[in-house]
C-alpha positions in Angstrom: 87.5 169.7 75.3 90.1 172.5 75.3 87.5 174.9 74.0 85.2 174.0 76.9 88.0 174.7 79.5 88.7 178.0 77.9 85.0 178.8 78.0 84.8 177.9 81.8 87.9 180.0 82.6 86.6 182.9 80.8 83.2 182.7 82.7 85.1 182.4 86.0 87.0 185.6 85.4 83.7 187.4 84.8 82.4 186.1 88.1 80.1 183.4 86.7 80.2 179.9 88.3 79.6 176.7 86.6 76.8 174.3 87.6 79.2 171.9 89.3 80.8 174.7 91.4 77.4 176.0 92.4 76.3 172.5 93.6 79.6 172.0 95.6 79.3 175.4 97.2 75.7 174.7 98.2 76.7 171.3 99.8 79.5 173.0 101.8 77.1 175.7 103.1 74.6 173.0 104.1 77.4 171.2 106.1 78.6 174.4 107.9 75.0 175.3 108.9 74.4 171.8 110.2 77.6 171.9 112.4 76.5 175.2 113.8 73.1 173.8 114.7 74.7 170.7 116.3 77.1 172.9 118.5 74.1 175.0 119.6 72.1 171.9 120.5 75.0 170.4 122.6 75.4 173.7 124.5 71.6 173.8 125.2 71.7 170.2 126.4 74.6 170.9 128.8 72.7 173.9 130.2 69.5 171.9 130.6 71.4 169.2 132.5 73.1 171.7 134.8 69.8 173.4 135.6 68.3 170.0 136.4 71.1 169.1 138.8 70.9 172.5 140.5 67.2 172.2 140.9 67.5 168.7 142.4 70.2 169.9 144.8 68.1 172.8 145.9 65.2 170.5 146.6 67.3 168.2 148.6 68.8 171.1 150.6 65.3 172.3 151.5 64.2 168.9 152.8 67.1 168.0 155.2 70.1 169.5 156.8 73.3 168.2 155.2 76.9 168.5 156.4 79.4 170.4 154.4 81.3 167.2 153.5 78.1 165.6 152.3 77.3 168.7 150.3 80.8 168.8 148.9 80.5 165.2 148.1 77.1 165.6 146.5 78.3 168.6 144.5 81.4 166.6 143.4 79.1 163.7 142.4 76.8 166.1 140.5 79.7 167.7 138.9 81.0 164.3 137.9 77.6 163.3 136.6 77.3 166.6 134.8 80.7 166.1 133.2 79.8 162.6 132.3 76.6 163.8 130.8 78.3 166.6 129.1 80.9 164.2 127.7 78.0 162.0 126.5 76.3 165.0 125.0 79.5 166.1 123.4 80.0 162.5 122.1 76.5 162.4 120.9 76.8 165.8 119.2 80.1 164.8 117.7 78.5 161.6 116.5 75.6 163.6 115.0 78.1 166.0 113.5 80.1 163.2 112.0 76.9 161.6 110.6 75.9 164.9 109.2 79.4 165.4 107.8 79.2 161.9 106.2 75.8 162.8 104.9 77.1 166.1 103.6 80.1 164.3 102.1 77.7 161.8 100.4 75.6 164.6 99.2 78.8 166.3 98.0 79.9 163.2 96.2 76.4 162.8 94.7 76.5 166.5 93.6 80.0 165.9 92.1 78.7 162.7 90.4 75.7 164.7 89.1 78.0 167.5 88.0 80.3 164.9 86.3 77.3 163.3 84.5 76.0 166.7 83.5 79.5 167.6 82.3 79.7 164.4 80.3 76.2 165.0 78.9 77.2 168.5 78.0 80.4 167.2 76.3 78.3 164.6 74.4 75.8 167.3 73.4 78.7 169.5 72.3 80.2 166.6 70.4 76.9 165.8 68.7 76.4 169.5 67.9 79.9 169.5 66.4 79.2 166.4 64.3 75.9 167.8 63.2 77.5 171.1 62.3 80.2 169.2 60.4 77.5 167.1 58.6 75.5 170.2 57.8 78.6 171.8 56.4 79.3 168.7 54.4 75.7 168.5 53.1 75.8 172.2 52.2 79.0 171.6 50.4 77.6 168.6 48.5 74.4 170.6 47.6 76.6 173.4 46.4 78.7 171.0 44.4 75.6 169.4 42.8 74.2 172.8 42.0 77.4 173.8 40.4 77.4 170.5 38.4 73.8 171.0 37.3 74.5 174.5 36.3 77.5 173.3 34.3 75.3 170.6 32.7 72.5 173.0 31.9 75.0 175.4 30.4 76.5 172.6 28.3 72.9 171.5 27.2 72.0 175.1 26.4 75.1 175.4 24.4 74.4 172.1 22.6 70.7 173.2 22.0 71.8 176.5 20.6 74.3 174.8 18.3 71.6 172.2 17.3 69.1 175.1 16.6 71.6 176.9 14.6 72.4 173.7 12.7 68.7 173.0 12.2 68.1 176.4 10.9 70.9 176.0 8.5 69.6 172.6 7.3 66.0 174.1 7.0 67.3 176.9 4.9 69.2 174.4 2.8 66.2 172.1 2.5 64.0 175.1 1.6 66.4 176.1 -1.1 66.6 172.5 -2.3 62.8 172.2 -2.3 62.4 175.5 -4.2 64.9 174.2 -6.8 63.0 170.8 -7.0 59.6 172.6 -7.3 61.0 174.7 -10.1 62.3 171.6 -11.8 59.0 169.8 -11.3 57.0 172.8 -12.6 59.2 172.9 -15.7 58.8 169.1 -16.1 55.1 169.3 -15.6 54.8 172.1 -18.2 56.8 169.9 -20.6 54.7 166.9 -19.8 51.4 168.8 -20.3 52.6 170.1 -23.6 53.6 166.5 -24.5 50.2 165.2 -23.3 48.4 167.8 -25.4 50.3 166.7 -28.4 49.6 163.0 -27.7 45.9 163.8 -26.9 45.5 165.6 -30.2 47.1 162.7 -32.0 44.9 160.2 -30.1 41.8 162.3 -30.9 42.6 162.4 -34.5 43.3 158.6 -34.4 40.0 157.9 -32.5 38.0 160.0 -35.0 39.5 158.0 -37.8 38.8 154.7 -36.0 35.3 155.8 -35.1 34.6 156.7 -38.7 36.0 153.3 -39.7 33.9 151.6 -37.0 30.7 153.4 -38.1 31.3 152.4 -41.7 32.0 148.8 -40.6 28.9 148.8 -38.5 26.9 150.2 -41.3 28.1 147.5 -43.6 27.6 144.8 -40.9 24.1 146.2 -40.2 23.2 146.0 -43.9 24.6 142.5 -44.0 22.7 141.6 -40.8 19.5 143.1 -42.1 19.8 141.2 -45.3 20.4 138.0 -43.3 17.5 138.9 -40.9 15.1 139.4 -43.8 16.2 136.1 -45.3 15.8 134.4 -41.9 12.4 136.0 -41.4 11.3 134.8 -44.8 12.5 131.4 -43.9 10.9 131.6 -40.5 7.6 132.8 -42.0 7.7 129.9 -44.4 8.4 127.5 -41.6 5.7 129.0 -39.4 3.2 128.8 -42.2 4.1 125.1 -42.6 3.9 124.6 -38.8 0.6 126.6 -38.7 -0.8 124.5 -41.4 0.3 121.3 -39.7 -1.0 122.6 -36.3 -4.3 123.6 -37.8 -4.6 120.2 -39.3 -3.8 118.6 -35.9 -6.1 120.9 -34.0 -8.9 120.1 -36.5 -8.4 116.4 -35.9 -8.2 116.9 -32.1 -11.2 119.2 -32.2 -13.2 116.7 -34.1 -12.1 114.0 -31.7 -13.0 116.2 -28.7 -16.4 117.0 -30.2 -17.0 113.3 -30.9 -16.0 112.5 -27.3 -18.1 115.3 -25.9 -21.0 114.1 -28.1 -20.5 110.6 -26.7 -20.2 111.9 -23.1 -23.3 114.1 -23.7 -25.2 111.1 -25.0 -24.1 109.1 -22.0 -25.0 112.0 -19.6 -28.3 112.4 -21.4 -29.0 108.7 -20.9 -27.9 108.9 -17.3 -30.1 111.9 -16.7 -33.1 110.2 -18.3 -32.3 107.2 -16.1 -32.3 109.5 -13.0 -35.6 111.0 -14.1 -34.0 114.4 -14.9 -34.7 116.6 -17.9 -31.6 116.3 -20.1 -32.5 119.4 -21.9 -32.4 121.6 -18.8 -29.7 124.4 -18.8 -26.4 123.4 -17.1 -24.7 125.7 -14.6 -21.7 127.6 -16.0 -18.6 127.6 -13.7 -17.9 131.1 -14.9 -21.4 132.2 -14.2 -22.0 134.6 -11.3 -23.3 131.7 -9.0 -20.6 129.2 -10.1 -17.5 128.2 -8.0 -15.0 130.1 -10.2 -17.5 132.9 -10.8 -18.0 133.4 -7.0 -14.2 133.5 -6.4 -13.7 135.8 -9.4 -16.4 138.1 -8.2 -15.0 138.0 -4.6 -11.5 138.9 -5.8 -12.7 141.7 -8.1 -11.1 144.5 -6.2 -7.8 142.8 -5.9 -7.9 141.7 -9.6 -9.1 144.9 -11.1 -6.3 147.2 -10.0 -3.6 144.7 -10.9 -5.3 143.6 -14.1 -5.9 147.1 -15.3 -2.3 148.1 -14.6 -1.0 145.1 -16.5 -3.3 145.7 -19.4 -2.3 149.3 -19.6 1.4 148.5 -19.5 1.4 145.5 -21.9 -0.6 146.2 -25.0 1.7 144.7 -27.7 4.8 145.9 -25.9 8.3 144.6 -26.3 9.4 142.9 -23.1 12.7 144.7 -22.3 14.3 145.6 -19.0 12.1 148.7 -18.5 8.9 146.6 -19.1 10.1 143.9 -16.6 10.9 146.6 -14.0 7.4 148.2 -14.5 5.7 144.8 -14.2 7.7 144.0 -11.0 6.5 147.4 -9.5 2.9 146.5 -10.4 3.0 143.1 -8.7 4.7 144.4 -5.6 2.1 147.2 -5.3 -0.5 144.5 -5.5 0.9 142.9 -2.3 2.2 139.8 -4.1 5.7 140.4 -2.6 9.1 140.8 -4.0 9.7 137.0 -4.3 6.6 136.4 -6.4 7.2 139.4 -8.6 10.8 138.3 -9.3 9.6 134.8 -10.2 7.0 136.1 -12.6 9.4 138.5 -14.4 12.1 135.8 -14.5 9.7 133.3 -16.1 8.6 135.9 -18.7 12.1 137.0 -19.4 13.2 133.4 -20.0 10.6 132.9 -22.8 9.6 136.3 -24.1 12.5 138.7 -23.5 13.0 141.2 -26.4 9.7 140.0 -27.9 6.3 141.5 -28.0 3.9 140.3 -25.2 0.3 140.9 -24.6 -1.4 141.5 -21.2 -3.0 138.1 -21.4 0.5 136.4 -21.7 1.6 138.4 -18.6 -1.5 137.3 -16.7 -1.1 133.7 -17.7 2.6 133.8 -16.5 1.4 135.3 -13.3 -1.3 132.7 -12.9 1.2 129.9 -13.5 3.6 131.2 -10.8 0.8 131.8 -8.3 -0.5 128.3 -9.0 3.0 126.7 -8.6 3.4 128.4 -5.2 -0.1 127.7 -3.9 -0.9 124.2 -5.2 1.4 122.4 -2.6 -0.5 124.3 0.1 -4.0 123.5 -1.0 -5.0 121.4 2.0 -8.5 121.2 3.4 -8.8 120.5 7.2 -8.3 116.8 7.6 -9.8 115.3 10.8 -7.8 112.6 12.5 -8.8 109.5 14.5 -8.4 111.2 17.9 -11.7 112.1 19.6 -12.5 114.8 20.2 -10.7 116.6 17.4 -9.6 119.9 18.9 -9.6 122.9 16.5 -8.1 126.1 17.9 -8.9 129.3 16.1 -6.5 132.3 16.6 -6.1 135.8 15.1 -6.4 139.5 15.9 -9.7 141.2 16.6 -11.8 141.8 13.5 -10.2 139.1 11.4 -13.5 137.2 11.0 -12.4 134.4 13.3 -15.7 133.9 15.1 -17.7 134.0 11.9 -15.4 131.6 10.2 -15.6 129.2 13.1 -19.4 129.3 12.9 -19.4 128.6 9.2 -17.1 125.6 9.6 -19.2 124.3 12.5 -22.2 124.4 10.3 -20.5 122.4 7.6 -19.4 119.7 10.1 -23.0 119.5 11.5 -24.3 119.1 8.0 -21.9 116.2 7.6 -23.4 114.6 10.7 -20.5 115.4 13.1 -21.2 116.1 16.8 -19.7 119.5 17.5 -19.0 121.4 20.7 -18.1 125.1 20.6 -16.1 126.8 23.4 -16.4 130.6 23.5 -12.8 131.2 24.7 -13.1 135.0 24.1 -14.1 135.8 27.7 -12.9 139.4 27.3 -15.6 140.5 24.8 -19.3 139.9 25.6 -20.3 140.5 22.0 -18.0 137.6 20.8 -19.9 135.2 23.1 -23.3 136.5 21.7 -22.0 136.2 18.1 -20.8 132.7 18.6 -24.1 131.7 20.3 -25.9 132.8 17.2 -23.7 130.7 15.0 -24.1 127.8 17.4 -27.8 128.0 17.0 -27.5 128.1 13.2 -25.1 125.1 13.3 -27.2 123.3 15.9 -24.1 123.0 18.1 -23.9 123.7 21.9 -21.8 126.7 23.0 -19.9 126.7 26.3 -19.2 130.2 27.7 -18.2 131.8 30.9 -18.7 135.2 32.6 -16.9 138.2 31.0 -13.4 138.4 32.3 -13.3 134.7 33.4 -10.1 132.6 33.0 -10.2 131.4 29.3 -7.8 128.5 30.1 -10.2 127.2 32.8 -13.1 127.3 30.3 -11.0 125.4 27.7 -10.2 122.7 30.4 -13.9 122.3 31.2 -14.8 122.1 27.5 -12.3 119.3 26.8 -13.6 117.4 29.8 -17.2 117.8 28.6 -16.3 116.8 25.0 -14.8 113.6 26.3 -17.6 112.7 28.6 -20.4 113.5 26.1 -18.6 111.8 23.2 -18.3 114.9 20.9 -16.5 114.4 17.6 -15.1 117.9 17.3 -14.3 120.7 19.9 -13.9 124.1 18.2 -12.3 126.7 20.5 -12.6 130.4 19.8 -10.0 132.7 21.4 -9.8 136.4 22.2 -8.4 138.6 19.5 -4.8 139.4 20.3 -2.5 142.0 18.8 0.7 140.4 17.9 2.7 143.1 19.8 0.8 142.7 23.1 3.0 140.3 25.1 0.6 139.8 28.0 -2.2 138.7 25.6 0.0 136.3 23.7 1.1 134.8 27.0 -2.6 134.2 27.8 -2.9 132.3 24.5 0.2 130.3 25.4 -1.5 129.3 28.7 -4.5 128.0 26.8 -2.3 125.9 24.6 -0.5 124.5 27.6 -3.8 123.5 29.1 -4.8 121.7 25.9 -1.5 119.9 25.7 -1.8 118.6 29.3 -5.3 117.2 28.4 -4.0 115.7 25.1 -0.3 115.9 24.2 -1.2 115.6 20.5 -3.6 118.6 20.7 -4.5 121.0 19.4 -5.0 118.9 16.3 -5.4 122.0 14.2 -4.3 125.5 15.1 -5.9 127.7 12.5 -4.8 131.3 12.0 -7.6 133.5 10.6 -6.3 136.5 8.7 -8.0 139.6 7.4 -7.0 140.3 3.8 -7.7 144.0 4.1 -4.6 144.5 6.4 -2.3 143.7 3.5 1.4 143.3 4.4 0.6 143.5 8.1 -0.7 139.9 7.7 3.0 138.9 7.4 3.8 140.2 10.9 0.7 138.6 12.4 1.6 135.2 10.8 5.1 135.5 12.2 3.9 136.2 15.8 1.1 133.6 15.9 3.2 130.9 14.3 5.7 131.1 17.1 3.1 131.3 20.0 0.2 129.2 18.8 2.1 126.6 16.6 -0.1 127.5 13.6 -0.8 124.5 11.4 -2.9 126.3 8.7 -4.4 129.5 7.4 -7.9 130.8 6.5 -8.0 134.2 4.8 -11.2 136.2 5.0 -12.6 139.4 3.5 -11.0 138.9 0.1 -14.1 140.5 -1.4 -13.6 143.8 0.4 -10.0 144.6 -0.4 -7.6 145.2 -3.3 -4.8 143.5 -1.3 -5.7 139.8 -2.0 -2.2 139.2 -3.4 -0.9 139.1 0.2 -2.0 135.5 0.4 0.5 134.6 -2.3 3.3 136.6 -0.4 2.4 134.7 2.8 2.5 131.4 1.1 5.8 132.2 -0.6 7.4 133.2 2.8 5.9 130.7 5.3 4.6 127.8 3.3 1.6 127.2 5.7 -1.3 125.1 4.4 -4.3 127.1 3.2 -7.7 125.6 4.2 -10.4 128.1 3.1 -10.8 131.6 1.8 -13.7 133.9 2.6 -15.3 136.0 -0.1 -18.5 137.2 1.5 -20.7 137.0 4.6 -22.9 134.1 3.6 -22.1 130.6 4.7 -21.5 129.5 1.2 -18.9 132.3 0.7 -16.4 130.4 2.8 -14.8 128.4 0.0 -12.4 125.4 0.1 -9.2 126.7 -1.2 -8.3 125.8 -4.8 -4.9 127.1 -6.0 -5.6 127.0 -9.8 -9.0 128.7 -9.3 -7.5 131.4 -7.0 -4.6 131.9 -9.4 -7.0 132.3 -12.4 -9.2 134.7 -10.5 -6.4 136.8 -9.0 -4.3 137.1 -12.1 -7.3 138.2 -14.3 -7.1 135.2 -16.5 -10.7 134.2 -15.5 -12.0 137.7 -16.6 -10.1 137.3 -19.9 -11.8 133.9 -20.4 -15.2 135.6 -20.0 -14.4 138.0 -22.7 
């Protein structure tokens, strides 16, 4: 506050006025000017009134003659009226002047109040500026103090870091020196150890050589002793075998004579029966191994599959000792013949159990193979068995070219020969040639064939065929389907649709869902079986074209993996070339045992 007064006094000396002084001076000037205006107005009003009275008097004088007393009286009255009016004007002017003075006083008071408020605001602003300046100075001081403290801390840290680095360098130097000393000590110890090891190794070598010489001598003596024992045992075994052979020969002679007597008795009975039937008993009998016989036909049909495997086995096992190398080679031969790893392992395991480290012939290997194949396939030897439901619905599935349509026609012919009433549905509506082929087989089998236009809905045709089979009392409905690749989802979905239609007509149908496989595709038949088994609920297999491939062993691999019943095998194009499946006959033909029996 004292500084503000000093400041205003200094400005006054220089001729400057404060804002309050300027406002007060302006208010006084306005009041003086207003008073002057009021005085001038009062004088003008008095002059106007006097002029008015004079004019009125002059008018009155012009109208009538008036006496001097009257004139004096009138003038006195006018003067009095003029004075009264002047007094009134003065009073009014005074009143106006007072009002203006009050107004000026009020304005002055307002100006002073405004000046006071402005002064107070200025003082507040000055106080705030002072406080702000003090706060700024305080903040700057604090910042300076913090900066000094941080600088002190950094200096201390730098000093500590420098000391730590110096200490670390000293420790590193000490560690390096210590490590160098330790490395030197280790090197010296390692050199001493190596020298010691050399001495020990030399001693061990000498000892091992002595032990090896002793072992060799002991083995030689043991071998001589074992050889003497072996020779003695072989002599004993030879004597025992000779005895057994003599006994076996005697038994076989007795059995042979008994069989011959029995055969003679059976031949006599057969001769008598033939004579009773009116047949010639001396006519030649058919040989099952002959070309036209059952086993002969299968053996001939499997010739390609048998030859490669049989030749390989014969080449590998001509009086050969059955060791690990021989078993591995046999396993490779069987796998290459599409029999599969499982079957190959079973065959080699069976041989190893009985013949390991002994000489075996190719026939013994073939017999072991035939036994394993027969063991696997015999439980699956199941012809198509018709149930009591009527019609019996047989669904044939498989890829294009598997022989599906031909197989269906051959089976239809068999059922017709048995007196069954058969209806055939040509469900392969995608291929016109399939319908034509099935129509030919229908004519051969004397069985009607239902078909539809190419591209028609196969499921709809199947529905109509089931309805007709029921209405016309057919015993069997055989449904051919379009060949489908197992990796074509949309085609497999169409097959699923056909099966759903069949199941809606008869929940127990299809009574047989038969997968027809082409033997020439080899291991790909495994993939086909996997896909169709899931989609078509396959209940049994028929394998065709065994006569045209060297991959017939795949049927054994299929059976070993999936265990599906096997109904028929196809070994040719003729109707009689579709054989009922026989596991022992197939095993004998595929293994080469049948060929060996011919020889």
